[in-house]
C-alpha positions as a Markdown table, in Angstrom:
| # | Residue | x | y | z |
|---|---|---|---|---|
| 1 | Met | 94.8 | 148.2 | 144.5 |
| 2 | Gly | 98.4 | 148.7 | 143.4 |
| 3 | Ser | 100.7 | 146.8 | 145.7 |
| 4 | Gly | 103.8 | 145.0 | 144.4 |
| 5 | Arg | 106.4 | 146.3 | 141.9 |
| 6 | Trp | 107.1 | 145.9 | 138.2 |
| 7 | Ser | 110.0 | 143.5 | 137.5 |
| 8 | Pro | 111.5 | 143.0 | 134.0 |
| 9 | Arg | 112.5 | 139.5 | 135.2 |
| 10 | Asp | 109.0 | 138.7 | 136.1 |
| 11 | Trp | 107.9 | 139.9 | 132.7 |
| 12 | Asp | 110.4 | 137.7 | 130.9 |
| 13 | Thr | 109.0 | 134.7 | 132.7 |
| 14 | Tyr | 105.4 | 135.7 | 131.9 |
| 15 | Asp | 106.3 | 136.4 | 128.3 |
| 16 | Thr | 108.0 | 133.0 | 127.8 |
| 17 | Thr | 105.0 | 131.1 | 129.3 |
| 18 | His | 102.1 | 133.1 | 128.1 |
| 19 | Ile | 103.0 | 135.3 | 125.0 |
| 20 | Lys | 105.8 | 134.1 | 122.8 |
| 21 | Gly | 104.8 | 131.9 | 119.9 |
| 22 | Lys | 101.1 | 132.4 | 120.5 |
| 23 | Ser | 98.5 | 133.9 | 118.2 |
| 24 | Thr | 96.4 | 136.9 | 119.2 |
| 25 | Ala | 93.5 | 134.5 | 119.7 |
| 26 | Lys | 95.5 | 132.4 | 122.1 |
| 27 | Ile | 96.8 | 135.3 | 124.0 |
| 28 | Tyr | 93.3 | 136.9 | 124.3 |
| 29 | Ser | 91.4 | 133.7 | 124.6 |
| 30 | Lys | 88.2 | 134.9 | 126.3 |
| 31 | Thr | 85.1 | 134.5 | 124.3 |
| 32 | Thr | 82.9 | 136.6 | 126.4 |
| 33 | Leu | 83.1 | 139.5 | 128.9 |
| 34 | Val | 84.7 | 138.1 | 132.2 |
| 35 | Asp | 83.1 | 139.1 | 135.5 |
| 36 | Glu | 86.2 | 140.7 | 136.9 |
| 37 | Leu | 86.4 | 143.2 | 134.0 |
| 38 | Asn | 82.7 | 144.0 | 133.9 |
| 39 | Pro | 82.1 | 147.6 | 134.9 |
| 40 | His | 78.4 | 146.9 | 135.7 |
| 41 | Gly | 77.9 | 147.5 | 139.4 |
| 42 | Val | 81.5 | 148.4 | 140.2 |
| 43 | Ala | 81.4 | 151.1 | 142.8 |
| 44 | Ile | 85.1 | 152.2 | 142.7 |
| 45 | Arg | 88.4 | 151.1 | 141.1 |
| 46 | Glu | 91.1 | 152.3 | 143.5 |
| 47 | Ser | 94.7 | 153.4 | 143.1 |
| 48 | Arg | 96.1 | 153.5 | 146.6 |
| 49 | Asp | 99.5 | 154.3 | 148.0 |
| 50 | Ser | 101.3 | 151.3 | 149.7 |
| 51 | Asp | 104.6 | 150.4 | 151.2 |
| 52 | Asp | 105.7 | 149.2 | 147.7 |
| 53 | Asn | 104.4 | 152.4 | 146.0 |
| 54 | Pro | 104.2 | 155.3 | 148.5 |
| 55 | Asn | 103.8 | 157.9 | 145.7 |
| 56 | Ser | 101.4 | 156.2 | 143.4 |
| 57 | Asn | 100.3 | 157.7 | 140.1 |
| 58 | Ala | 97.3 | 156.5 | 138.2 |
| 59 | Ile | 97.6 | 155.8 | 134.5 |
| 60 | Ile | 94.7 | 154.6 | 132.4 |
| 61 | Val | 95.1 | 153.2 | 128.8 |
| 62 | Ala | 91.7 | 152.7 | 127.1 |
| 63 | Leu | 92.2 | 150.6 | 124.0 |
| 64 | Asp | 89.7 | 150.3 | 121.1 |
| 65 | Val | 89.2 | 146.5 | 120.8 |
| 66 | Thr | 86.9 | 146.6 | 117.7 |
| 67 | Gly | 88.0 | 144.7 | 114.7 |
| 68 | Ser | 90.2 | 147.3 | 113.0 |
| 69 | Met | 92.3 | 147.7 | 116.2 |
| 70 | His | 93.3 | 144.2 | 117.0 |
| 71 | Asn | 96.9 | 144.9 | 115.8 |
| 72 | Val | 97.2 | 147.5 | 118.6 |
| 73 | Ile | 96.0 | 145.3 | 121.4 |
| 74 | Asp | 98.1 | 142.4 | 120.1 |
| 75 | Ser | 101.2 | 144.7 | 120.1 |
| 76 | Met | 100.3 | 145.8 | 123.7 |
| 77 | Ala | 100.4 | 142.3 | 125.0 |
| 78 | Arg | 103.6 | 141.3 | 123.2 |
| 79 | Lys | 105.7 | 144.3 | 123.8 |
| 80 | Gly | 103.8 | 147.4 | 124.7 |
| 81 | Leu | 102.9 | 146.7 | 128.3 |
| 82 | Ala | 106.5 | 145.8 | 129.2 |
| 83 | Thr | 107.7 | 149.0 | 127.4 |
| 84 | Leu | 105.2 | 151.2 | 129.1 |
| 85 | Ala | 105.9 | 149.9 | 132.6 |
| 86 | Thr | 109.7 | 149.6 | 132.3 |
| 87 | Glu | 110.2 | 153.0 | 130.6 |
| 88 | Ile | 108.1 | 154.8 | 133.2 |
| 89 | His | 110.1 | 153.1 | 136.0 |
| 90 | Asp | 113.4 | 153.9 | 134.3 |
| 91 | Arg | 112.7 | 157.4 | 133.1 |
| 92 | Lys | 110.6 | 158.4 | 136.1 |
| 93 | Pro | 108.3 | 161.1 | 134.6 |
| 94 | Val | 106.1 | 160.1 | 137.5 |
| 95 | Gln | 106.7 | 157.8 | 140.4 |
| 96 | Asp | 105.2 | 154.5 | 141.3 |
| 97 | Pro | 102.8 | 154.0 | 138.3 |
| 98 | His | 99.6 | 152.2 | 138.8 |
| 99 | Ile | 98.3 | 151.1 | 135.4 |
| 100 | Met | 94.7 | 150.3 | 134.4 |
| 101 | Tyr | 93.6 | 149.0 | 131.0 |
| 102 | Met | 90.2 | 149.4 | 129.5 |
| 103 | Gly | 88.7 | 147.7 | 126.5 |
| 104 | Ile | 86.5 | 150.0 | 124.4 |
| 105 | Gly | 83.7 | 148.9 | 122.0 |
| 106 | Asp | 80.5 | 150.6 | 120.8 |
| 107 | Val | 77.5 | 150.7 | 123.0 |
| 108 | Glu | 75.3 | 152.4 | 120.4 |
| 109 | Val | 75.5 | 149.5 | 118.0 |
| 110 | Gly | 74.8 | 147.0 | 120.7 |
| 111 | Asp | 78.2 | 145.5 | 121.5 |
| 112 | Lys | 78.0 | 143.1 | 124.4 |
| 113 | Ala | 81.2 | 144.5 | 126.0 |
| 114 | Pro | 81.4 | 148.2 | 125.1 |
| 115 | Leu | 83.6 | 148.8 | 128.2 |
| 116 | Gln | 85.9 | 146.5 | 130.1 |
| 117 | Val | 88.1 | 147.7 | 133.1 |
| 118 | Thr | 91.0 | 146.1 | 134.9 |
| 119 | Gln | 92.1 | 147.0 | 138.3 |
| 120 | Phe | 94.9 | 149.5 | 138.9 |
| 121 | Glu | 98.0 | 147.4 | 139.2 |
| 122 | Ala | 101.7 | 148.0 | 139.8 |
| 123 | Asp | 103.2 | 144.5 | 139.0 |
| 124 | Met | 102.6 | 141.5 | 136.7 |
| 125 | Arg | 98.9 | 141.3 | 137.7 |
| 126 | Ile | 98.3 | 144.0 | 135.0 |
| 127 | Ala | 99.5 | 141.6 | 132.3 |
| 128 | Glu | 97.3 | 138.9 | 133.5 |
| 129 | Gln | 94.3 | 141.2 | 133.5 |
| 130 | Leu | 95.1 | 142.8 | 130.1 |
| 131 | Thr | 95.0 | 139.4 | 128.4 |
| 132 | Lys | 91.5 | 138.7 | 129.9 |
| 133 | Ile | 90.0 | 141.4 | 127.8 |
| 134 | Tyr | 87.4 | 140.0 | 125.4 |
| 135 | Leu | 88.1 | 141.0 | 121.8 |
| 136 | Glu | 84.5 | 141.2 | 120.7 |
| 137 | Gly | 85.3 | 142.9 | 117.4 |
| 138 | Gly | 82.0 | 144.6 | 117.0 |
| 139 | Gly | 81.8 | 148.3 | 116.4 |
| 140 | Gly | 79.6 | 149.6 | 113.6 |
| 141 | Gly | 79.1 | 152.1 | 110.8 |
| 142 | Asn | 78.3 | 155.1 | 113.0 |
| 143 | Gly | 81.9 | 156.5 | 112.7 |
| 144 | Trp | 83.0 | 156.3 | 116.3 |
| 145 | Glu | 83.5 | 154.0 | 119.3 |
| 146 | Ser | 82.5 | 154.6 | 122.9 |
| 147 | Tyr | 85.6 | 156.3 | 124.0 |
| 148 | Asn | 83.4 | 158.5 | 126.2 |
| 149 | Leu | 82.6 | 155.5 | 128.4 |
| 150 | Ala | 86.2 | 155.6 | 129.6 |
| 151 | Trp | 85.8 | 159.2 | 130.6 |
| 152 | Tyr | 82.6 | 158.5 | 132.4 |
| 153 | Phe | 84.0 | 155.5 | 134.3 |
| 154 | Ala | 87.2 | 157.3 | 135.2 |
| 155 | Gly | 85.4 | 160.3 | 136.5 |
| 156 | Met | 82.6 | 158.5 | 138.4 |
| 157 | His | 84.1 | 155.2 | 139.4 |
| 158 | Thr | 87.8 | 155.6 | 140.2 |
| 159 | Ser | 89.4 | 156.9 | 143.4 |
| 160 | Ile | 93.1 | 157.8 | 143.1 |
| 161 | Asp | 95.5 | 158.8 | 145.9 |
| 162 | Cys | 97.7 | 160.9 | 143.6 |
| 163 | Phe | 94.9 | 163.3 | 143.2 |
| 164 | Glu | 93.1 | 162.9 | 146.5 |
| 165 | Lys | 96.2 | 163.1 | 148.7 |
| 166 | Arg | 98.6 | 165.2 | 146.7 |
| 167 | Gly | 96.4 | 167.1 | 144.2 |
| 168 | Lys | 98.2 | 165.6 | 141.3 |
| 169 | Lys | 96.1 | 164.4 | 138.4 |
| 170 | Gly | 96.5 | 161.0 | 136.9 |
| 171 | Tyr | 96.7 | 160.2 | 133.1 |
| 172 | Leu | 94.0 | 158.9 | 130.8 |
| 173 | Phe | 94.7 | 157.9 | 127.2 |
| 174 | Thr | 92.0 | 156.7 | 124.9 |
| 175 | Val | 93.4 | 155.0 | 121.8 |
| 176 | Gly | 91.6 | 154.3 | 118.5 |
| 177 | Asp | 91.2 | 155.2 | 114.8 |
| 178 | Glu | 87.7 | 156.6 | 114.8 |
| 179 | Glu | 86.0 | 159.9 | 115.3 |
| 180 | Val | 84.7 | 161.8 | 118.3 |
| 181 | Pro | 81.7 | 160.1 | 119.7 |
| 182 | Arg | 78.4 | 161.8 | 120.7 |
| 183 | Gly | 77.0 | 162.0 | 124.2 |
| 184 | Leu | 75.6 | 159.0 | 126.0 |
| 185 | Ser | 72.0 | 158.2 | 126.9 |
| 186 | Arg | 71.1 | 157.4 | 130.4 |
| 187 | Glu | 69.9 | 154.0 | 129.2 |
| 188 | His | 73.3 | 153.2 | 127.8 |
| 189 | Ile | 75.0 | 154.3 | 131.0 |
| 190 | Glu | 72.7 | 152.1 | 133.0 |
| 191 | Thr | 73.3 | 149.1 | 130.7 |
| 192 | Val | 77.0 | 149.4 | 131.0 |
| 193 | Cys | 77.7 | 150.6 | 134.5 |
| 194 | Gly | 74.4 | 150.1 | 136.3 |
| 195 | Asp | 74.1 | 153.8 | 137.2 |
| 196 | Lys | 70.6 | 155.3 | 137.1 |
| 197 | Leu | 70.8 | 158.9 | 135.9 |
| 198 | Gln | 68.1 | 161.5 | 135.6 |
| 199 | Ala | 69.2 | 162.7 | 132.2 |
| 200 | Asp | 71.5 | 161.9 | 129.2 |
| 201 | Leu | 75.1 | 163.2 | 129.3 |
| 202 | Ser | 76.7 | 165.3 | 126.7 |
| 203 | Leu | 80.3 | 164.7 | 125.5 |
| 204 | Asp | 81.4 | 167.8 | 127.4 |
| 205 | Asp | 79.7 | 166.5 | 130.6 |
| 206 | Met | 81.8 | 163.3 | 130.5 |
| 207 | Leu | 85.0 | 165.0 | 129.5 |
| 208 | Asp | 84.6 | 167.4 | 132.4 |
| 209 | Met | 84.1 | 164.4 | 134.8 |
| 210 | Ala | 87.4 | 162.9 | 133.7 |
| 211 | Thr | 89.4 | 166.0 | 133.6 |
| 212 | Lys | 88.8 | 166.8 | 137.2 |
| 213 | Met | 91.2 | 164.0 | 138.2 |
| 214 | Tyr | 93.0 | 163.1 | 135.0 |
| 215 | His | 95.0 | 164.7 | 132.2 |
| 216 | Val | 92.9 | 163.4 | 129.2 |
| 217 | Tyr | 94.4 | 162.6 | 125.8 |
| 218 | His | 93.2 | 160.8 | 122.8 |
| 219 | Ile | 95.7 | 158.9 | 120.5 |
| 220 | Met | 94.6 | 158.7 | 116.9 |
| 221 | Val | 95.9 | 155.5 | 115.2 |
| 222 | Glu | 96.7 | 156.5 | 111.7 |
| 223 | Glu | 97.1 | 152.9 | 110.5 |
| 224 | Gly | 93.5 | 152.0 | 111.5 |
| 225 | Ser | 91.1 | 151.4 | 108.6 |
| 226 | His | 88.7 | 154.1 | 109.5 |
| 227 | Phe | 91.5 | 156.7 | 109.7 |
| 228 | Lys | 93.4 | 155.4 | 106.8 |
| 229 | Tyr | 90.7 | 155.0 | 104.2 |
| 230 | Gly | 89.0 | 158.3 | 103.9 |
| 231 | Arg | 88.2 | 159.7 | 107.3 |
| 232 | Gly | 91.6 | 160.7 | 108.6 |
| 233 | Asp | 91.1 | 164.5 | 108.1 |
| 234 | Ala | 87.7 | 164.4 | 109.8 |
| 235 | Thr | 89.1 | 162.4 | 112.7 |
| 236 | Ile | 92.0 | 164.8 | 113.2 |
| 237 | Lys | 89.7 | 167.8 | 112.9 |
| 238 | Gly | 87.1 | 166.5 | 115.4 |
| 239 | Trp | 89.5 | 165.4 | 118.1 |
| 240 | Thr | 91.6 | 168.5 | 117.7 |
| 241 | Asn | 88.6 | 170.7 | 118.1 |
| 242 | Leu | 87.6 | 168.9 | 121.2 |
| 243 | Leu | 91.0 | 168.3 | 122.9 |
| 244 | Gly | 93.4 | 170.7 | 121.2 |
| 245 | Gln | 97.0 | 169.7 | 121.6 |
| 246 | Arg | 95.9 | 166.6 | 123.5 |
| 247 | Ala | 94.8 | 164.9 | 120.4 |
| 248 | Ile | 97.8 | 162.9 | 119.3 |
| 249 | Lys | 98.7 | 161.3 | 116.0 |
| 250 | Leu | 100.2 | 157.9 | 116.1 |
| 251 | Ser | 101.9 | 156.8 | 112.9 |
| 252 | Asp | 103.2 | 153.4 | 114.1 |
| 253 | His | 101.0 | 151.4 | 116.4 |
| 254 | Thr | 104.0 | 149.4 | 117.7 |
| 255 | Lys | 105.3 | 152.6 | 119.3 |
| 256 | Leu | 102.2 | 153.4 | 121.3 |
| 257 | Ser | 103.8 | 152.9 | 124.7 |
| 258 | Glu | 106.7 | 155.1 | 123.8 |
| 259 | Val | 104.3 | 157.9 | 122.7 |
| 260 | Ile | 102.4 | 157.6 | 126.0 |
| 261 | Val | 105.6 | 157.7 | 128.0 |
| 262 | Ser | 106.8 | 160.7 | 126.0 |
| 263 | Thr | 103.5 | 162.5 | 126.5 |
| 264 | Ile | 103.8 | 162.1 | 130.2 |
| 265 | Gln | 107.4 | 163.3 | 130.1 |
| 266 | Leu | 106.4 | 166.4 | 128.2 |
| 267 | Asn | 103.5 | 167.2 | 130.5 |
| 268 | Glu | 105.7 | 166.8 | 133.5 |
| 269 | Gly | 108.1 | 169.4 | 132.2 |
| 270 | Met | 110.8 | 167.7 | 130.2 |
| 271 | Glu | 112.1 | 169.5 | 127.1 |
| 272 | Pro | 110.7 | 168.2 | 123.9 |
| 273 | Asp | 114.0 | 167.9 | 122.1 |
| 274 | Ala | 115.4 | 165.9 | 125.0 |
| 275 | Ile | 112.5 | 163.6 | 124.8 |
| 276 | Ile | 112.8 | 163.0 | 121.1 |
| 277 | Asp | 116.6 | 162.5 | 121.3 |
| 278 | Ser | 116.2 | 160.0 | 124.1 |
| 279 | Trp | 114.6 | 157.5 | 121.7 |
| 280 | Asp | 116.5 | 155.5 | 119.0 |
| 281 | Gly | 116.0 | 155.5 | 115.2 |
| 282 | Ser | 112.4 | 155.2 | 114.0 |
| 283 | Thr | 111.0 | 155.6 | 117.4 |
| 284 | Ser | 112.3 | 159.1 | 117.7 |
| 285 | Ile | 110.6 | 159.9 | 114.4 |
| 286 | Val | 107.2 | 158.6 | 115.6 |
| 287 | Val | 107.5 | 160.4 | 118.9 |
| 288 | Lys | 108.4 | 163.7 | 117.2 |
| 289 | Arg | 105.3 | 163.5 | 115.0 |
| 290 | Ala | 103.2 | 162.6 | 118.0 |
| 291 | Ile | 104.3 | 165.4 | 120.4 |
| 292 | Asp | 104.9 | 168.0 | 117.7 |
| 293 | Gly | 102.8 | 171.1 | 118.6 |
| 294 | Met | 102.1 | 170.0 | 122.2 |
| 295 | Val | 103.2 | 172.0 | 125.2 |
| 296 | Thr | 104.4 | 171.2 | 128.6 |
| 297 | Ala | 101.6 | 171.8 | 131.1 |
| 298 | Glu | 103.6 | 171.8 | 134.4 |
| 299 | Lys | 107.0 | 173.2 | 133.5 |
| 300 | Ser | 108.0 | 175.9 | 136.0 |
| 301 | Gly | 108.8 | 179.2 | 134.6 |
| 302 | Gly | 106.5 | 179.1 | 131.6 |
| 303 | Ile | 105.2 | 177.0 | 128.8 |
| 304 | Val | 107.4 | 175.4 | 126.1 |
| 305 | Thr | 105.9 | 175.2 | 122.6 |
| 306 | Leu | 107.3 | 173.0 | 120.0 |
């Protein structure tokens, strides 16, 4: 998938007819998991080069859709998707972005839709698929959501030309306010994806699967109730121990897309001060907090540390 091109004009039309003036419940109107976003039995989600996008780059944004995170997914539909697509096209940290969204719940507490996956898309079809995500709410008192399902699916059920043809990794961002999950049982993996495994998978197993093809980041939403009310320090510690500088703090959920774009710019070699200065006002403050301490991974001539 991934033909067509993103157009701000097409977004304006879609925004007028589908988003403006509507409540979150009207935008995300599905009351159950829709078949086209169900990962069960999906062999492969593909990001393929095309005449429209000859140098495709895969970008996955996996959003926690449990109750405490509805403000994030609401903002993504109203503004965030357009910002993400437009800024990547304008700033060009990578060429020809193919965007996939995932919805993340909690498989361990019995959510009916612990993982939802769109196609990789390059045009307005990604907006149409994003708003088909079922906002189940769900989650539970175990202290984490199933962010690891995103790693498993990306590692085992995606095929991306940027990596397979050019040896260039895609990008995978999980987004939420809760702590590092545990491993996954083979029963849970079979329930969600239909895969029959011989053994359970550890957290490191699934992270290794994803990092073979993707630069993997986790964005910690500081406004989320789990983070904000008593578990922020534990959340930061856990994710930092696991991912190091790729555990990112987000102080304003409405700036999520700007932080994602800035992270890609940094990893592709842009100077951090230039990234921060390229954003206006409060956005530059949020971006600075997010990328502070990170390094450029692909800058020629060495590593730049903030």
